[in-house]
C-alpha positions in Angstrom: 0.0 0.0 0.0 2.8 2.4 1.1 4.7 1.7 -2.4 1.4 2.6 -4.1 0.4 5.6 -2.6 3.8 7.0 -3.2 4.0 5.6 -6.7 7.5 3.9 -6.2 9.2 2.7 -9.2 10.0 -0.6 -9.0 13.6 -0.6 -9.6 13.7 1.7 -6.5 11.7 -1.0 -4.4 14.3 -3.0 -3.8 16.3 -0.6 -2.0 13.8 0.5 0.4 13.3 -2.8 0.8 17.0 -3.4 1.5 17.3 -1.0 4.4 13.7 -1.6 5.6 15.0 -5.1 6.3 18.7 -3.9 8.2 16.3 -1.4 10.1 13.7 -4.1 11.5 16.6 -6.8 12.2 17.6 -3.7 15.0 14.5 -2.8 16.0 12.9 -5.9 17.0 16.1 -6.9 18.4 15.9 -4.3 21.0 11.8 -4.9 21.4 12.9 -8.8 21.9 15.7 -8.0 24.5 13.0 -5.8 26.3 10.1 -8.1 26.2 12.2 -11.0 27.1 13.5 -8.7 30.1 10.1 -8.0 31.3 9.0 -11.7 31.1 11.7 -12.8 33.4 11.6 -10.4 35.9 7.8 -10.1 36.0 6.1 -13.4 35.1 2.3 -11.3 34.9 3.6 -9.2 31.9 2.3 -12.5 29.5 -1.1 -11.4 30.7 -0.8 -8.2 29.2 0.8 -9.4 26.2 -2.7 -11.5 26.2 -5.0 -8.9 26.7 -3.1 -6.5 24.2 -3.2 -9.3 21.1 -6.8 -10.1 22.1 -8.3 -6.6 22.0 -6.0 -6.1 18.6 -7.2 -9.2 17.3 -10.9 -7.8 17.9 -10.4 -4.2 16.5 -8.8 -5.8 13.6 -12.0 -8.1 13.2 -13.9 -5.0 13.2 -12.0 -2.6 10.9 -11.1 -5.5 8.6 -13.4 -4.0 5.8 -11.9 -0.6 5.6 -8.7 0.5 3.7 -6.8 3.0 5.5 -6.3 6.0 4.3 -1.9 6.4 4.2 -2.5 10.5 3.6 -4.1 10.6 7.8 -1.4 9.0 8.7 0.1 11.0 11.9 4.0 10.1 10.6 3.5 10.9 7.3 1.9 14.4 8.5 5.0 15.2 10.6 7.4 14.4 8.1 5.4 16.2 5.6 5.0 19.5 8.2 9.3 19.7 9.7 11.0 18.4 6.9 12.2 19.9 3.1 11.0 17.2 0.8 11.2 17.2 -3.1 8.4 16.6 -5.3 9.9 13.9 -7.0 12.4 11.0 -6.6 16.2 11.3 -7.2 17.0 8.1 -8.3 17.7 6.0 -5.4 19.0 8.5 -3.2 16.7 9.3 0.3 18.2 12.8 0.7 19.9 15.7 -1.7 21.8 18.9 -1.0 20.7 21.9 -3.1 22.2 25.0 -2.7 23.8 24.1 0.8 20.3 22.7 1.8 19.4 19.5 2.6 16.2 17.8 0.9 14.8 14.2 1.7 13.0 12.7 -1.1 9.7 11.0 -1.0 11.9 7.6 -1.0 12.9 8.6 2.6 9.1 8.8 3.8 8.6 5.8 2.6 11.4 3.7 4.2 10.4 5.7 7.6 7.0 4.4 7.0 8.1 0.7 6.2 9.9 1.3 9.7 7.1 2.8 11.5 4.9 -0.1 10.2 6.9 -3.0 11.1 7.2 -1.6 14.9 3.6 -1.6 14.6 3.1 -5.0 13.6 6.2 -6.2 15.7 4.1 -5.2 18.5 1.6 -7.7 17.8 3.6 -10.6 16.6 6.1 -10.3 19.4 4.1 -11.0 21.9 2.3 -13.4 20.0 5.8 -15.4 19.8 6.0 -15.1 23.5 3.1 -16.9 23.8 5.0 -19.9 22.1 8.2 -19.8 23.5 10.1 -17.4 26.2 13.5 -18.3 24.5 15.0 -15.2 23.1 17.3 -16.5 20.7 14.5 -18.8 19.0 11.7 -15.4 19.0 14.8 -13.5 17.6 16.0 -15.9 15.0 12.3 -16.5 13.7 11.7 -12.9 13.5 14.7 -12.7 11.3 14.1 -15.7 9.4 10.6 -14.4 8.8 12.0 -10.6 8.0 14.0 -12.3 5.1 11.5 -14.7 4.0 9.3 -11.6 3.7 11.6 -9.6 1.9 12.7 -12.5 -0.7 8.8 -13.0 -1.7 7.5 -9.2 -1.3 6.6 -9.1 -5.4 5.3 -12.2 -5.3 2.9 -11.5 -1.8 2.3 -8.3 -3.6 1.0 -9.5 -6.7 -1.4 -12.1 -4.6 -2.4 -9.4 -1.8 -5.7 -8.7 -3.9 -6.7 -12.7 -4.0 -6.4 -13.1 -0.4 -8.5 -10.6 0.4 -10.1 -12.6 3.6 -6.4 -13.4 4.9 -6.9 -10.0 7.2 -9.8 -12.0 9.1 -7.6 -14.8 9.5 -4.8 -13.0 11.0 -7.5 -11.3 13.3 -8.5 -14.4 14.7 -5.0 -15.4 15.1 -4.2 -12.4 17.5 -7.6 -13.6 19.1 -6.8 -16.7 19.8 -3.1 -16.7 20.7 -4.1 -14.0 23.3 -7.0 -15.9 24.4 -4.3 -19.1 24.9 -2.1 -16.7 26.7 -4.5 -15.6 29.3 -5.8 -18.7 29.8 -2.2 -20.8 30.5 -2.6 -21.0 34.0 -5.8 -22.7 33.7 -4.8 -25.2 31.1 -2.0 -25.6 28.6 -2.5 -26.0 24.9 0.3 -28.2 23.7 2.7 -26.5 20.9 2.2 -28.8 18.0 -1.9 -28.0 18.7 -1.3 -24.5 18.7 0.6 -24.3 15.4 -2.4 -26.7 14.1 -4.9 -24.2 14.7 -2.8 -21.0 13.4 -2.1 -22.9 10.3 -5.6 -24.1 10.2 -6.9 -20.6 10.2 -4.6 -18.9 8.3 -5.2 -21.9 5.1 -9.0 -21.2 5.7 -8.9 -17.7 5.2 -6.7 -18.1 2.1 -8.8 -21.3 0.6 -12.2 -18.8 1.6 -10.4 -15.9 -0.4 -9.8 -18.1 -3.4 -13.4 -19.6 -3.7 -14.6 -16.0 -3.4 -12.5 -14.7 -6.5 -13.2 -18.0 -8.2 -17.4 -18.0 -7.4 -17.1 -13.7 -8.3 -15.2 -14.8 -11.7 -18.1 -17.1 -12.6 -20.7 -14.8 -12.0 -19.1 -11.9 -14.1 -18.3 -14.0 -16.5 
């Protein structure tokens, strides 16, 4: 959505994704270390994580049908009001100097929005991983592999995003399930294999429903 809003040429997208991945690794490492320390010092923090995921999941279910207006993004508004931004791209540069004055390009704004979006997503995903394991190494390594895999598959996923239009509901249900699991951890424990199976089933079902809906729509339009 960010690339589409800024109409980023495809030849520049790989550079932004590369720096986005590097920034995401550093930011997630800091968040994971902080989360692991909190869990080690205060076990009840896991219940806060669970409640947060539960609320976030229900909010996603309530708003999944609407499209976000990137122009109203507070980070984007702040950047536009506090930085000198060029009206066009300057190749792959994030900023340029003109008559001794530094100007930021739209590509820099894209990078900042990607990083802030990743932080927001990490706020959901990292507590969800702590529901599976509290080992910082496993949490960090799984995040890194996910980020690297996402960059490698980005262009494929970008082309298929419209086809999997129900996946956002599946992700919301996953957050609700994981949040509930964390809140009820003392009452009964769900085995890790069963947890992963339920998550995979929810995501696979949302993808299958999306594909079925697309085929049905194609038949009716035909």
